[in-house]
C-alpha positions in Angstrom: -15.7 -46.2 -207.3 -18.3 -48.8 -207.3 -19.4 -47.8 -210.8 -15.9 -48.5 -212.2 -15.4 -44.9 -213.1 -12.3 -43.3 -211.4 -13.2 -40.4 -209.0 -13.0 -36.8 -210.1 -9.3 -35.7 -210.0 -7.9 -39.2 -210.7 -6.2 -40.1 -213.9 -7.9 -42.4 -216.4 -7.4 -44.0 -219.8 -9.7 -43.6 -222.7 -9.6 -47.3 -223.9 -10.8 -46.3 -227.4 -7.5 -44.7 -228.3 -5.2 -45.0 -225.2 -5.2 -41.3 -224.3 -4.7 -40.5 -220.6 -6.6 -37.7 -218.9 -7.7 -36.4 -215.5 -11.3 -37.0 -214.7 -13.0 -33.6 -214.5 -16.7 -34.6 -214.2 -19.4 -37.1 -215.1 -21.8 -35.2 -217.2 -24.9 -37.0 -218.4 -23.9 -40.1 -220.3 -20.2 -39.2 -220.5 -17.0 -38.9 -218.4 -15.1 -35.8 -219.1 -11.3 -36.1 -219.3 -8.7 -33.4 -219.6 -5.1 -34.0 -220.8 -2.4 -33.9 -218.2 -1.0 -30.4 -218.0 -4.3 -28.9 -219.3 -6.0 -28.6 -222.6 -9.4 -29.2 -224.1 -11.6 -31.8 -222.3 -13.1 -34.6 -224.2 -16.1 -36.9 -223.6 -15.7 -40.6 -223.1 -18.5 -43.2 -222.6 -18.2 -44.8 -219.1 -17.6 -48.2 -220.6 -14.4 -46.9 -222.3 -12.8 -45.5 -219.1 -10.4 -47.3 -216.8 -8.1 -46.1 -214.0 -4.6 -45.2 -215.2 -1.8 -47.2 -213.7 1.4 -45.6 -212.5 4.5 -46.5 -214.5 7.2 -48.3 -212.6 10.8 -47.8 -213.5 
């Protein structure tokens, strides 16, 4: 993860709006995220992606 982008399969946060998604691919200039549980993927610029943190109870 030297580029700062979480690996495919990891969960990440779209820092533009706080949505969480699973990294599906890096496609051209975008990272593709899919909502947990499935749904439509969306494109995020790499600078707006960070690894999701597990919640602690």
